[in-house]
C-alpha positions as CSV (number, residue, x, y, z in Angstrom):
1,M,-7.1,13.4,-11.3
2,Q,-8.8,10.0,-11.6
3,P,-9.7,8.1,-8.4
4,I,-8.4,4.6,-7.9
5,P,-11.0,2.4,-9.6
6,E,-13.4,0.6,-7.3
7,R,-14.6,-2.9,-8.1
8,P,-18.4,-2.9,-7.9
9,S,-19.6,-5.4,-5.3
10,S,-22.5,-6.4,-7.5
11,A,-20.1,-8.0,-9.9
12,R,-19.3,-10.6,-7.4
13,A,-22.8,-11.8,-7.1
14,E,-23.3,-11.8,-10.9
15,A,-20.1,-13.6,-11.9
16,P,-18.9,-16.0,-9.2
17,A,-16.7,-17.9,-11.6
18,A,-13.9,-15.3,-11.5
19,S,-11.7,-15.6,-8.4
20,H,-11.9,-12.0,-7.1
21,D,-15.7,-12.1,-7.8
22,R,-16.1,-14.9,-5.4
23,E,-14.6,-13.0,-2.5
24,I,-16.8,-11.4,0.2
25,E,-15.1,-8.8,2.3
26,S,-17.9,-7.0,4.1
27,L,-21.3,-7.7,5.7
28,A,-23.0,-5.7,3.0
29,E,-21.4,-7.9,0.3
30,F,-22.4,-11.0,2.3
31,D,-26.0,-9.9,2.3
32,E,-25.9,-9.0,-1.4
33,V,-24.6,-12.4,-2.4
34,V,-27.1,-14.2,-0.3
35,A,-29.9,-12.2,-1.8
36,A,-28.7,-12.5,-5.4
37,C,-27.5,-16.1,-5.4
38,G,-29.4,-17.7,-2.5
39,S,-26.2,-19.6,-1.8
40,L,-22.6,-19.2,-0.5
41,A,-21.3,-22.3,-2.4
42,G,-17.8,-21.7,-3.7
43,F,-17.4,-18.2,-2.1
44,R,-14.6,-17.0,0.1
45,V,-15.6,-14.9,3.0
46,Q,-12.7,-12.9,4.5
47,A,-12.7,-11.4,8.1
48,V,-16.5,-10.7,8.1
49,D,-18.2,-10.8,11.5
50,L,-21.1,-13.2,11.0
51,T,-22.3,-13.5,14.5
52,E,-25.6,-11.7,13.5
53,R,-26.1,-14.0,10.4
54,T,-26.6,-17.3,12.2
55,E,-30.0,-18.0,10.7
56,V,-28.6,-17.4,7.2
57,L,-25.6,-19.8,7.8
58,L,-28.0,-22.5,9.1
59,S,-30.1,-22.4,5.9
60,V,-28.0,-21.6,2.9
61,D,-25.8,-23.9,0.8
62,C,-22.1,-23.5,1.9
63,A,-20.6,-26.4,-0.1
64,G,-17.1,-25.5,-1.1
65,A,-17.2,-22.2,0.7
66,V,-14.2,-21.0,2.7
67,F,-14.6,-18.8,5.8
68,L,-11.4,-17.0,6.7
69,G,-11.3,-15.5,10.2
70,C,-15.0,-14.9,10.4
71,P,-16.5,-14.7,13.9
72,M,-19.7,-16.8,14.0
73,H,-21.7,-18.7,16.6
74,P,-20.6,-22.3,17.3
75,E,-23.7,-23.9,15.8
76,A,-23.3,-21.9,12.6
77,A,-19.6,-22.9,12.4
78,A,-20.6,-26.6,12.9
79,R,-23.3,-26.5,10.3
80,T,-21.2,-24.8,7.6
81,R,-18.5,-27.4,8.2
82,I,-21.0,-30.3,7.9
83,S,-22.3,-28.8,4.6
84,G,-18.9,-28.8,3.1
85,A,-17.2,-25.5,4.0
86,L,-13.8,-24.9,5.3
87,V,-13.8,-22.7,8.4
88,F,-10.6,-21.0,9.6
89,P,-11.5,-19.3,12.9
90,P,-10.2,-16.0,14.1
91,V,-6.8,-16.2,15.8
92,P,-7.1,-14.7,19.3
93,G,-4.5,-12.4,20.8
94,L,-3.1,-11.0,17.5
95,P,-2.6,-7.2,17.0
96,F,-3.5,-7.7,13.3
97,D,-6.0,-9.8,11.3
98,P,-4.1,-12.3,9.0
99,Y,-7.3,-12.8,6.9
100,R,-8.1,-9.2,6.3
101,G,-9.9,-8.5,3.0
102,T,-9.0,-4.8,2.6
103,L,-5.9,-2.6,2.9
104,Y,-5.2,-0.5,6.0
105,S,-6.2,3.1,6.5
106,P,-4.1,5.6,8.4
107,G,-6.8,5.8,11.1
108,E,-6.7,2.1,11.6
109,L,-3.0,1.8,12.0
110,F,-2.8,4.9,14.2
111,D,-5.8,4.1,16.4
112,A,-5.2,5.0,20.0
113,L,-2.5,7.5,19.1
114,D,-3.7,9.8,21.9
115,A,-2.3,7.3,24.3
116,G,1.1,7.4,22.5
117,Y,2.4,5.7,19.4
118,E,3.3,2.5,21.4
119,A,-0.4,1.9,21.9
120,T,-1.3,1.9,18.2
121,P,-2.0,-1.3,16.2
122,D,0.9,-0.4,14.0
123,A,3.4,-0.4,17.0
124,R,1.8,-3.5,18.5
125,A,2.1,-5.4,15.3
126,Y,5.8,-4.4,15.0
127,A,6.4,-5.6,18.6
128,W,4.7,-8.9,17.9
129,F,6.9,-9.3,14.8
130,Q,10.0,-8.5,16.8
131,R,9.1,-11.2,19.3
132,T,8.3,-13.9,16.7
133,K,10.5,-13.4,13.7
134,A,13.4,-15.4,15.0
135,D,11.7,-18.0,17.2
136,G,11.3,-20.6,14.5
137,D,7.6,-21.0,15.2
138,I,5.9,-22.2,12.0
139,F,2.6,-21.0,13.2
140,A,3.8,-17.4,13.5
141,S,5.5,-17.6,10.1
142,M,2.3,-19.0,8.6
143,L,0.3,-16.1,10.1
144,R,2.7,-13.6,8.6
145,A,2.6,-15.3,5.2
146,V,-1.2,-15.5,5.2
147,H,-1.5,-11.8,6.2
148,D,0.9,-10.7,3.4
149,D,-0.9,-12.7,0.8
150,S,-4.2,-11.2,1.9
151,V,-2.7,-7.7,1.6
152,S,-1.4,-8.5,-1.9
153,D,-4.8,-9.7,-2.9
154,A,-6.5,-6.5,-1.6
155,L,-3.8,-4.4,-3.3
156,D,-4.4,-6.1,-6.7
157,E,-8.2,-5.5,-6.3
158,L,-7.7,-1.8,-5.5
159,L,-5.3,-1.0,-8.3
160,A,-7.0,-3.0,-11.1
161,G,-7.1,-0.7,-14.1
162,A,-5.1,2.1,-12.5
163,R,-2.1,3.8,-14.0
164,V,0.4,3.6,-11.1
165,V,3.6,5.7,-10.8
166,G,6.0,5.0,-8.1
167,V,7.9,7.7,-6.2
168,M,11.0,6.4,-4.4
169,G,13.4,8.3,-2.1
170,G,15.1,8.5,1.2
171,H,13.3,8.3,4.6
172,A,15.6,10.9,6.0
173,M,14.2,13.8,3.9
174,A,13.0,16.2,6.6
175,R,9.8,18.2,6.7
176,G,10.4,21.9,6.3
177,T,13.1,21.5,3.7
178,A,13.1,22.5,0.0
179,E,13.6,18.9,-0.9
180,Y,10.5,17.8,1.0
181,E,8.4,20.6,-0.6
182,G,9.7,19.6,-4.0
183,A,8.7,15.9,-3.5
184,A,5.2,17.0,-2.4
185,R,4.8,19.2,-5.4
186,L,5.9,16.3,-7.6
187,G,3.3,14.0,-6.0
188,R,0.6,16.7,-6.6
189,S,1.6,17.2,-10.2
190,L,1.6,13.5,-11.0
191,A,-1.8,12.9,-9.3
192,R,-3.3,15.9,-11.1
193,A,-2.1,14.2,-14.4
194,G,-4.4,11.3,-13.6
195,L,-1.8,8.9,-12.2
196,T,-2.1,6.9,-8.9
197,I,0.9,7.6,-6.7
198,A,2.5,4.6,-4.9
199,T,5.4,5.0,-2.4
200,G,7.1,2.9,0.1
201,G,4.7,4.3,2.6
202,G,7.2,5.6,5.1
203,P,8.5,9.0,6.2
204,G,10.7,11.5,4.3
205,A,10.3,11.5,0.5
206,M,7.6,8.9,0.7
207,E,5.4,10.9,3.0
208,A,6.0,14.0,0.9
209,A,4.8,12.3,-2.3
210,N,1.7,10.9,-0.6
211,L,1.0,14.3,0.9
212,G,1.2,15.8,-2.7
213,A,-1.3,13.3,-3.9
214,Y,-3.6,14.0,-1.0
215,A,-3.4,17.8,-1.7
216,A,-4.2,17.3,-5.5
217,P,-8.0,18.0,-5.3
218,F,-7.5,21.2,-3.2
219,D,-6.4,24.6,-4.3
220,D,-2.7,25.3,-4.4
221,G,-2.7,27.1,-1.0
222,M,-3.7,23.9,0.8
223,L,-0.3,22.3,0.2
224,G,1.5,25.4,1.5
225,E,-0.5,25.4,4.7
226,A,0.1,21.7,5.2
227,L,3.9,22.2,4.8
228,R,3.8,24.9,7.4
229,L,1.9,22.8,9.8
230,L,4.3,19.9,9.4
231,A,7.5,21.8,9.5
232,P,7.8,22.2,13.3
233,V,8.1,18.3,13.6
234,P,10.7,17.6,10.9
235,S,11.2,13.9,11.7
236,F,9.7,10.9,13.3
237,A,12.7,10.9,15.7
238,P,12.7,11.4,18.6
239,S,8.9,11.2,18.8
240,V,6.7,9.2,16.4
241,T,3.7,10.4,18.4
242,D,4.4,14.1,17.7
243,W,5.3,13.4,14.1
244,A,2.0,11.5,13.4
245,R,-0.1,14.0,15.3
246,A,1.1,16.8,13.1
247,A,0.0,14.8,10.0
248,F,-3.4,14.1,11.5
249,D,-3.8,17.8,12.2
250,V,-3.5,18.4,8.5
251,L,-6.0,15.6,7.7
252,E,-8.5,17.1,10.2
253,R,-8.2,20.5,8.7
254,H,-8.5,19.2,5.2
255,P,-10.5,16.0,5.1
256,A,-11.3,13.9,2.0
257,G,-8.1,14.5,0.0
258,G,-6.9,12.6,-3.0
259,P,-6.1,8.9,-3.0
260,S,-2.7,7.3,-3.1
261,V,-1.0,4.1,-1.9
262,G,1.7,3.5,0.6
263,I,3.4,0.1,0.8
264,P,5.5,0.0,4.0
265,T,6.9,-2.9,6.0
266,W,7.2,-4.0,9.6
267,F,10.6,-5.3,8.7
268,Y,11.6,-1.6,9.0
269,G,9.1,-1.1,11.8
270,H,11.2,1.6,13.5
271,E,10.0,3.8,10.6
272,P,6.3,4.4,10.9
273,P,3.9,4.6,8.0
274,N,2.8,8.0,6.9
275,A,-0.7,9.2,7.3
276,F,-1.2,10.8,3.9
277,A,-1.4,7.5,1.9
278,T,-5.1,6.8,1.9
279,H,-4.6,3.1,1.3
280,I,-1.8,1.3,3.1
281,A,-0.5,-2.1,2.1
282,K,1.7,-3.0,5.0
283,Y,3.8,-6.2,4.9
284,F,5.9,-8.3,7.2
285,A,8.1,-9.6,4.5
286,N,10.2,-6.8,3.0
287,A,11.2,-8.8,-0.1
288,T,7.5,-9.3,-1.0
289,R,6.8,-5.6,-0.3
290,E,9.7,-4.3,-2.5
291,D,9.0,-6.6,-5.5
292,G,5.3,-6.0,-5.3
293,L,5.6,-2.2,-5.0
294,L,7.8,-2.0,-8.1
295,A,5.9,-4.6,-10.1
296,R,2.7,-2.6,-9.7
297,C,4.2,0.7,-11.0
298,N,3.0,0.2,-14.6
299,A,3.4,3.9,-15.5
300,G,7.0,4.1,-14.3
301,V,9.0,5.2,-11.3
302,V,10.6,8.4,-10.2
303,F,13.7,8.0,-8.0
304,L,14.5,10.9,-5.7
305,P,17.8,11.2,-3.9
306,G,18.3,8.4,-1.4
307,A,20.8,5.9,0.0
308,A,21.1,2.1,0.1
309,G,17.3,1.5,0.1
310,T,16.7,3.7,-3.0
311,V,19.7,2.2,-4.8
312,Q,18.3,-1.2,-4.2
313,E,15.0,-0.2,-5.6
314,I,16.6,1.2,-8.7
315,F,18.2,-2.1,-9.6
316,D,15.2,-4.1,-8.4
317,N,13.3,-2.1,-11.0
318,A,16.0,-2.3,-13.6
319,T,16.3,-6.1,-13.6
320,P,12.9,-6.9,-15.0
321,N,13.2,-3.9,-17.4
322,Y,16.6,-5.4,-18.6
323,Y,15.2,-8.9,-19.2
324,E,11.7,-7.7,-20.1
325,S,10.3,-10.3,-17.7
326,R,7.2,-8.2,-17.0
327,G,6.8,-7.2,-20.7
328,E,7.7,-3.9,-22.2
329,P,10.1,-1.9,-19.9
330,T,8.6,0.8,-17.8
331,P,10.0,4.4,-17.4
332,M,12.6,5.1,-14.9
333,V,13.4,8.8,-14.0
334,L,16.3,9.6,-11.7
335,V,16.4,13.1,-10.1
336,D,19.5,15.0,-9.1
337,E,22.5,14.6,-11.4
338,A,25.2,15.1,-8.8
339,H,23.6,12.6,-6.4
340,W,23.2,9.8,-9.0
341,T,26.5,10.4,-10.8
342,D,28.9,11.5,-8.1
343,R,27.6,10.8,-4.6
344,H,26.1,7.4,-5.4
345,P,27.1,6.8,-9.1
346,T,24.1,4.7,-10.0
347,W,23.3,6.4,-13.3
348,P,26.5,5.3,-15.2
349,L,25.8,1.7,-14.3
350,L,22.1,1.9,-15.2
351,K,23.0,3.6,-18.5
352,S,25.5,0.9,-19.3
353,L,23.0,-1.9,-18.6
354,A,20.4,-0.2,-20.8
355,R,22.7,0.3,-23.8
356,E,21.3,-1.3,-27.0
357,R,18.3,-2.8,-25.1
358,A,14.7,-1.8,-25.2
359,M,15.0,-0.1,-21.8
360,E,17.5,2.4,-23.2
361,S,14.7,4.6,-24.4
362,R,12.9,4.3,-21.0
363,I,15.5,5.8,-18.7
364,A,16.3,9.4,-17.9
365,L,18.4,11.5,-15.5
366,V,17.2,15.0,-14.7
367,D,18.7,17.6,-12.4
368,H,15.6,19.2,-11.0
369,I,12.5,17.6,-9.6
370,E,10.3,20.0,-11.6
371,E,11.6,18.2,-14.7
372,A,10.5,14.8,-13.6
373,P,6.8,14.8,-14.7
374,E,7.7,15.9,-18.3
375,A,10.5,13.3,-18.4
376,L,8.2,10.6,-17.3
377,K,5.6,11.6,-19.9
378,R,8.3,11.7,-22.6
379,L,9.4,8.1,-21.7
380,G,5.8,6.9,-22.1
381,G,4.7,7.0,-18.4
């Protein structure tokens, strides 16, 4: 399995003309750019604490630079503005950073879990969203938009050059079931084939696929042990705290697992993110999240049994494949014939739409989850 490509920080100092190469997202990168360039002119500094770099800010050229949510001493902020920089100060009192330069980690979102899920940054961000989403405050809506754009930027940087396969499916799939185990084995198989797994980042089938990717570097027995540890807490209801603690128990017993991406949303904040996605791109706007998730699945998508949300994702993915608006259609594999032809008859409509179009050779329906990796490969994923 190939890790998600990392963009070397040194490239930023050597090639400031490219947009991503002008972004500074850590103190180490800040120091590297100053040492290499002797200037911050034209750079964008995101959410880096610069309170210990006052002398540098008082001496280097900052013309055209932009500082997004960077704590700094008042004299440094004043000097950078005078020298031609734009300074957007941190916003106090928020449970999230709208200017963040990286994706979330499970540990960050579930920090303070020992005090109960309600105390975590994830739960507090959802509570803030619930308070502000309908109040018409343009400042709150701006903060949400800036945050989501920052997350998209970080996601693009992380996935640059990766072959990404999506695994979609219902949030109600319970731990301890054959279906959950099958989804986990699917994630492991795809990750071992060198693909980067991307899911909706929530519980159920999404968690199972991220768990499988996490288990990919270990021997086969690790996944069986993880499934046994998780089974006593089958769902995030009634206790998100207990559900999350079971996952972190697995992570503590088996640290440094394989990478994958989860892309959840606070729009459905009653569903917590899962802890097995090593990189979490969490959004406030569900429409941005849904479209962005599917658009980044350049190696195709596997759709496990689900209900309204999964049906929506199938046709959100089918539309650009139908019109070829993102280029050549990408593979779509639906799993469980009875589910997609009888229970929720999505397959007949998808097949009808694809007839005599380029996407016709890029769709498949299989009955068993074990058939999905081969079907994806056959379709060009």
